[in-house]
N, C-alpha and C positions, 0 to 999 in steps of 0.2 A: 425663544430668545435669540437675538442676533449674535452671530459669532464675531469675536474681536479679530481684527486683522493682526497678523503676526509679521513684524518687520525684522529685518536683519539688523543686528546690533552693529552700529557704526562706531568707529573709534576715531579719536582726534588725531589727524595726521601731524599736527604741530606738536602734540605731546610726545608722539612716538619719535619724532625727529629732534626732540628737546630744544625747540626754538623758543627763545625768551622774548624776542622782539620781532614784529612784522613791519617791514619797511614799506612805506607807501610808494616808493620809487620802483619797487620790484613788481611790475605789472604782470609778469608771467606767472607768479604765484598767486596773485589776487584774482586772476581770471577763473580759477576753479571755484571761487565763492560767489561768482556773478552768473546770472542767468543769461539767456541769449538776448534779452532786452536790457542788459546791464543793471538788473535789479539785484539787490543783495539777497542771497539765498539763506533760508532759515537754518537753525542748528539741526533740526530734525532731518533735513536733507543732506547737509554737508557732514554731519557727525562731529562737528567741533564742540569742544567743551565751552563753558560759559566764558572763561577767561580769554581764550583765544578767539572766540566769536566776537567779543567786545573789541579786541585788538584789530581783527579783520574789518569790522565795521568802521572803526575810527580811521584806519589806513585807507579804506576805499573812499571815505568822505574827503580825506585829505588829498587823495589822488584826483578826485573829481574837481576839487577847487583849484588844483594845479593844472587842470586840463590834460591829465594823463589818461583818464577814463571818462567817457561821456556820461552825462546824467541819464539820458534815455535815448532809445532808438526810435525814429519816426515810425508811426504805424503805416504810413502810406508807402514808404520805401521798404521793400522786402530785402533783407540782407541775408545772404546764404550763410556766411560765416563771419559774424561781427568781430571775432577775435583775431582775424588775420591782419587787421590794421594796427593792432596793439603790438608794441615792440617789447 
């Protein structure tokens, strides 16, 4: 029988900091929930609880519509550090 992988238990950093609201204008805190291609990372990788993951998702989508965060990075252009352009 195949062995199950054991993952380290991740904790929600927003619950530990007791954050009630995640602002879409705070791009510096949102970049930890985005991959290098600006995709939203899932809960199992970030460790967020469901409540805060929903807030992160909504705030990233709002930041995308306000042009603070790009939707995607082009596959043809290789970007070394895509977060250096974010303020």
